[in-house]
C-alpha positions in Angstrom: 81.4 134.0 82.2 81.7 130.6 80.4 79.7 127.7 81.8 82.6 125.3 81.3 84.5 126.4 84.3 81.4 126.1 86.4 80.6 122.6 85.1 84.4 121.5 85.7 84.1 122.9 89.3 81.0 121.0 90.1 82.3 117.7 88.6 85.4 118.1 90.8 83.4 119.0 93.9 81.1 116.0 93.0 83.8 113.4 92.6 85.7 114.8 95.8 82.8 114.7 98.0 82.7 110.9 98.9 86.4 110.7 99.6 86.2 113.5 102.2 83.0 112.0 103.7 85.2 108.7 104.3 87.8 110.5 106.3 85.4 111.5 108.7 84.9 109.2 111.8 82.6 106.4 111.5 79.7 106.6 113.8 77.1 104.0 114.4 75.9 100.9 116.4 77.8 97.7 116.8 76.2 94.9 115.0 78.8 92.3 115.9 82.4 91.8 117.4 84.5 89.1 116.3 87.6 88.7 118.7 88.9 85.9 116.5 89.5 87.9 113.5 90.0 91.1 115.2 86.8 92.7 113.4 84.1 94.7 114.5 80.9 95.3 112.3 79.5 98.9 112.6 76.1 100.0 110.8 76.3 103.6 110.1 73.8 106.1 108.7 75.3 108.9 106.6 73.1 111.2 104.5 70.1 108.7 104.7 72.1 105.9 103.6 72.4 102.8 105.9 75.8 100.9 105.6 77.5 98.4 107.4 81.4 98.7 107.8 83.7 96.2 108.6 86.4 97.7 111.0 89.7 95.8 111.4 91.7 95.9 114.6 95.5 96.0 114.8 97.8 95.8 117.8 98.0 99.5 117.9 94.3 100.1 117.9 92.9 101.5 120.9 89.4 100.9 122.4 88.1 103.4 124.9 85.0 104.4 126.7 84.3 107.3 129.0 83.7 107.0 132.9 83.4 109.3 135.6 86.5 110.5 137.1 87.1 109.0 140.5 90.2 111.2 141.2 89.8 113.3 144.2 89.0 116.8 143.2 88.5 116.2 139.6 85.1 116.2 138.1 84.0 115.1 134.7 85.0 112.0 132.7 88.2 110.2 132.0 89.1 107.6 129.2 89.3 104.3 130.3 91.0 101.5 127.9 88.8 98.4 127.4 89.4 95.4 125.1 87.6 94.6 121.8 85.8 91.7 123.6 84.1 94.4 126.1 82.1 95.7 123.2 78.5 94.6 122.9 76.0 94.6 120.1 73.8 97.6 120.5 76.5 99.9 121.8 77.0 103.3 119.9 80.6 104.0 118.9 82.8 106.6 116.9 85.7 105.0 115.1 88.5 107.1 113.6 90.1 104.8 111.0 92.7 104.8 108.3 92.5 103.0 104.8 94.8 99.9 104.3 93.8 98.9 100.7 90.3 98.2 100.9 90.1 97.8 104.5 89.1 100.3 107.2 91.7 99.8 109.9 90.8 101.4 113.4 93.3 103.9 115.0 90.7 104.5 118.0 87.3 103.0 118.9 85.2 105.5 121.4 82.3 104.1 123.0 79.6 106.8 122.9 76.7 105.0 124.5 76.6 101.6 126.3 73.0 99.9 126.0 
């Protein structure tokens, strides 16, 4: 077996890994909420690297948190819609995004933990 195919495979996997990692939800701590510009600053740690990501909100972006179900006969949690302005620095969120040029645009922001 030649070493060339192995090196080629390693190079392809190495270059593809960052792209795949960005497709995962962005999870981290809310650092800032700017309702005027419709942005959210999230500090995220991935593989020991800390980065700050600006998340842009659109009209179709949703923000939810989980609350105990108050419905009779139902236990567990239910999603509750909240606004961008309800988010507070220090809260932990998970954000599913899509790329629009060089911007991360939120599809859904889920509050994981309120501090």
